[in-house]
C-alpha positions as CSV (number, residue, x, y, z in Angstrom):
1,M,-65.1,11.8,0.2
2,A,-62.0,13.9,-0.1
3,T,-59.4,13.8,2.6
4,Q,-57.2,16.8,3.5
5,T,-53.6,17.4,4.7
6,L,-51.9,20.8,5.4
7,V,-49.2,21.6,2.9
8,L,-46.8,24.6,2.3
9,P,-45.3,26.0,-0.9
10,G,-42.4,23.8,-2.0
11,D,-43.6,20.7,-0.3
12,T,-43.2,17.5,-2.3
13,I,-46.3,15.3,-2.3
14,S,-45.5,11.8,-1.3
15,P,-46.4,9.1,-3.8
16,N,-47.8,7.1,-0.8
17,I,-50.7,9.4,-0.3
18,L,-51.8,9.7,-4.0
19,P,-55.1,8.1,-4.8
20,I,-55.1,4.7,-6.5
21,P,-57.5,4.6,-9.4
22,S,-59.9,1.6,-9.8
23,N,-58.8,1.6,-13.5
24,P,-55.0,1.9,-14.1
25,S,-55.6,3.7,-17.4
26,H,-57.2,6.7,-15.6
27,F,-54.7,9.5,-15.2
28,L,-54.2,11.4,-12.0
29,K,-56.0,14.8,-12.2
30,L,-54.0,17.7,-10.7
31,G,-56.0,20.6,-9.6
32,P,-55.1,24.2,-8.5
33,G,-52.1,24.7,-6.2
34,L,-49.9,21.8,-7.6
35,R,-47.1,21.6,-10.1
36,H,-46.0,18.5,-12.0
37,T,-42.2,18.1,-12.7
38,P,-41.5,15.2,-15.0
39,P,-41.3,12.4,-14.6
40,S,-43.2,12.0,-11.4
41,T,-42.6,14.8,-8.9
42,I,-45.6,16.7,-7.6
43,T,-45.0,19.9,-5.7
44,S,-47.3,22.3,-3.9
45,V,-47.1,26.0,-5.0
46,L,-49.7,27.2,-2.4
47,A,-50.2,27.0,1.3
48,G,-53.5,25.3,2.2
49,S,-55.2,21.9,2.6
50,L,-54.1,19.2,0.2
51,C,-57.4,17.6,-0.9
52,I,-57.5,14.0,-2.3
53,D,-60.5,12.5,-3.9
54,P,-60.0,8.8,-4.6
55,K,-63.3,8.4,-6.5
56,K,-62.4,11.1,-9.0
57,N,-58.6,10.2,-8.9
58,A,-58.0,13.9,-8.2
59,I,-55.7,16.0,-6.0
60,W,-55.6,19.8,-5.4
61,V,-54.7,22.4,-2.8
62,E,-57.6,24.3,-1.2
63,N,-56.7,27.9,-0.5
64,N,-58.8,30.7,0.7
65,S,-56.4,33.5,-0.2
66,G,-59.0,35.1,-2.4
67,R,-57.0,34.9,-5.6
68,Y,-58.6,32.7,-8.1
69,I,-56.4,30.9,-10.7
70,P,-58.5,29.7,-13.6
71,Q,-58.3,25.9,-14.3
72,P,-59.8,24.0,-17.3
73,H,-63.4,22.7,-16.6
74,D,-64.1,25.2,-13.8
75,L,-67.5,26.8,-13.7
76,I,-67.2,30.5,-13.2
77,L,-69.2,33.7,-13.2
78,A,-67.9,36.3,-15.6
79,T,-68.9,39.9,-16.4
80,V,-68.7,41.2,-20.0
81,H,-66.3,44.1,-20.3
82,H,-66.5,44.7,-24.0
83,S,-67.0,43.0,-27.3
84,S,-64.8,42.7,-30.4
85,T,-65.3,41.1,-33.8
86,D,-65.4,37.5,-32.7
87,W,-65.1,37.6,-28.9
88,Y,-66.7,38.9,-25.7
89,H,-63.9,40.0,-23.4
90,C,-65.0,39.1,-19.8
91,A,-63.7,39.8,-16.3
92,I,-63.4,36.8,-14.0
93,T,-61.5,38.5,-11.1
94,P,-60.5,42.1,-10.5
95,Y,-57.1,43.4,-11.8
96,T,-56.4,40.3,-14.0
97,T,-56.3,39.8,-17.8
98,L,-59.8,39.5,-19.4
99,A,-61.0,36.1,-20.5
100,Q,-62.2,35.5,-24.1
101,L,-65.7,34.1,-24.8
102,P,-66.3,33.4,-28.5
103,H,-69.6,34.9,-29.8
104,L,-70.6,31.5,-31.0
105,A,-69.9,29.6,-27.8
106,F,-73.6,29.5,-26.9
107,E,-76.3,26.9,-27.5
108,G,-77.7,27.2,-31.0
109,A,-75.6,30.4,-31.7
110,T,-74.9,31.5,-35.3
111,K,-73.7,34.8,-36.7
112,K,-77.3,35.9,-37.0
113,T,-78.7,34.4,-33.7
114,R,-75.8,34.8,-31.3
115,P,-76.7,36.6,-28.0
116,Q,-76.2,40.3,-28.0
117,L,-74.4,40.9,-24.7
118,N,-73.6,44.4,-23.4
119,A,-70.9,45.6,-21.1
120,G,-71.9,44.5,-17.6
121,S,-73.8,41.5,-18.7
122,L,-73.3,38.5,-16.4
123,V,-72.6,35.0,-17.8
124,Y,-72.2,31.5,-16.3
125,A,-69.4,29.8,-18.2
126,R,-66.9,27.0,-18.1
127,V,-63.1,27.5,-18.5
128,V,-61.9,25.8,-21.7
129,S,-58.2,26.6,-21.5
130,A,-56.0,28.5,-19.1
131,A,-52.4,27.9,-20.2
132,K,-49.7,30.0,-18.8
133,H,-48.9,33.2,-20.8
134,T,-52.1,32.9,-22.9
135,D,-55.5,34.4,-22.6
136,V,-58.1,32.3,-20.7
137,E,-60.9,31.1,-22.9
138,I,-64.3,30.3,-21.6
139,T,-67.5,28.9,-23.2
140,C,-71.3,28.8,-22.4
141,C,-72.0,25.5,-24.0
142,N,-70.7,21.9,-24.0
143,A,-68.5,21.5,-27.1
144,S,-69.5,17.8,-27.4
145,T,-73.2,18.2,-27.2
146,G,-73.8,21.9,-28.2
147,K,-76.1,22.2,-25.2
148,S,-75.9,25.0,-22.6
149,E,-76.3,22.7,-19.6
150,G,-77.3,25.7,-17.5
151,M,-74.7,28.0,-18.8
152,G,-75.3,31.3,-20.5
153,E,-76.4,34.8,-19.7
154,L,-77.8,35.3,-16.2
155,K,-80.5,38.0,-16.0
156,G,-81.7,39.7,-12.9
157,G,-80.8,38.5,-9.5
158,M,-77.7,39.5,-7.4
159,V,-74.1,38.4,-7.1
160,F,-72.6,37.7,-3.7
161,D,-68.9,37.1,-2.9
162,V,-67.8,34.0,-1.0
163,S,-64.4,32.4,-0.3
164,L,-62.9,30.0,-2.8
165,G,-63.3,27.2,-0.4
166,M,-67.0,27.9,0.1
167,A,-67.5,28.0,-3.7
168,R,-65.9,24.6,-4.1
169,R,-68.1,23.1,-1.3
170,L,-71.2,24.6,-3.0
171,L,-70.3,23.0,-6.3
172,L,-70.0,19.5,-4.8
173,A,-72.6,17.1,-6.1
174,R,-73.5,16.2,-2.5
175,Q,-73.3,19.4,-0.5
176,R,-74.4,17.9,2.8
177,E,-72.3,14.7,2.8
178,E,-69.2,16.0,1.1
179,G,-69.2,19.7,1.9
180,G,-71.1,20.0,5.1
181,I,-73.4,22.6,3.5
182,V,-77.2,22.4,4.3
183,V,-78.1,26.1,4.3
184,L,-79.5,26.1,0.7
185,E,-81.4,22.9,1.3
186,G,-83.1,24.4,4.4
187,L,-84.0,27.7,2.8
188,A,-85.4,25.8,-0.3
189,E,-88.2,24.3,1.9
190,K,-89.7,27.8,2.3
191,V,-88.2,30.0,-0.4
192,A,-88.1,29.5,-4.1
193,F,-84.8,30.6,-5.7
194,E,-82.2,29.9,-8.3
195,V,-78.4,29.9,-7.7
196,A,-75.3,29.7,-10.0
197,V,-72.0,29.1,-8.2
198,G,-68.7,30.2,-9.7
199,R,-65.4,28.6,-8.7
200,N,-64.0,32.1,-8.7
201,G,-65.9,32.9,-5.5
202,K,-69.1,34.4,-6.9
203,V,-72.6,33.2,-6.3
204,W,-75.6,34.5,-8.4
205,V,-78.9,34.3,-6.6
206,K,-82.4,35.1,-8.0
207,S,-85.6,34.8,-6.1
208,G,-89.1,36.2,-6.2
209,G,-88.2,39.5,-4.7
210,V,-85.3,41.5,-3.4
211,K,-85.9,40.5,0.2
212,E,-85.7,36.8,-0.5
213,T,-82.7,37.2,-2.7
214,L,-80.8,39.1,0.0
215,L,-81.8,36.5,2.5
216,V,-80.3,33.6,0.5
217,G,-77.1,35.6,-0.2
218,R,-76.7,36.7,3.4
219,A,-77.2,33.1,4.6
220,L,-74.4,31.9,2.3
221,Q,-72.0,34.6,3.3
222,E,-72.7,34.2,7.0
223,T,-72.2,30.4,6.8
224,D,-68.9,31.1,5.0
225,R,-67.6,33.9,7.2
226,E,-68.5,32.2,10.5
227,G,-67.5,28.7,9.5
228,L,-70.9,27.4,10.6
229,G,-71.4,23.6,11.0
230,V,-74.5,21.7,9.9
231,E,-76.5,22.3,13.2
232,E,-75.5,26.0,13.3
233,Q,-76.7,26.4,9.7
234,G,-80.0,24.9,10.6
235,R,-80.4,27.4,13.4
236,L,-79.4,30.3,11.0
237,V,-82.0,29.2,8.5
238,K,-84.8,29.2,11.1
239,K,-83.8,32.6,12.3
240,L,-83.7,34.1,8.8
241,L,-87.0,32.5,7.8
242,R,-88.8,34.1,10.8
243,G,-88.0,37.5,9.4
244,L,-89.9,36.8,6.2
């Protein structure tokens, strides 16, 4: 489980608190909010909670400022803005440069079979590269396997905004144990739905009807906004399900 420490911009991260990998050949993974200055200085560039995950040998700063900074490997929700010869140009966050999604970055895509996405189409994608001063590139398939692995165009449903911290918690493999999130687990006992969580603070929800979709989205947003704990989330789920 990740541990957290409060940091401010300019703080130097002490080597004493860095995770020690079980395999010395595994490199330390720096996430959002940190800068590496060779040879071994790590500095915070954001105010927030310094999160350390020894199992993944990873360290990052959790910040709910609302400004998402793309990082390689992040899963995100993106909206197609327009298309050019080889790319779909997609919005990840408002008022920022559009990301580039290759036409062939989909499972089984060829020039003849690639998906035809229009402006406004929603895709679930992964960040491939996000170097400074270059356009962000995203993909909807695993480059190693060619499989979509759940990525691609999302049809129907609704998109709900959550904080960046809530998005990270929802993306944890063990939501209850690591993120303290049980609201989706509780709702799934009575309501059938699909979700796709973007690290950019977007959650796509699709259920059997508008009422159920709104219920799931509202439950996530209220849990996030009110900072509900596990027991409070349980009570919220019971209250919402009574209204169905």
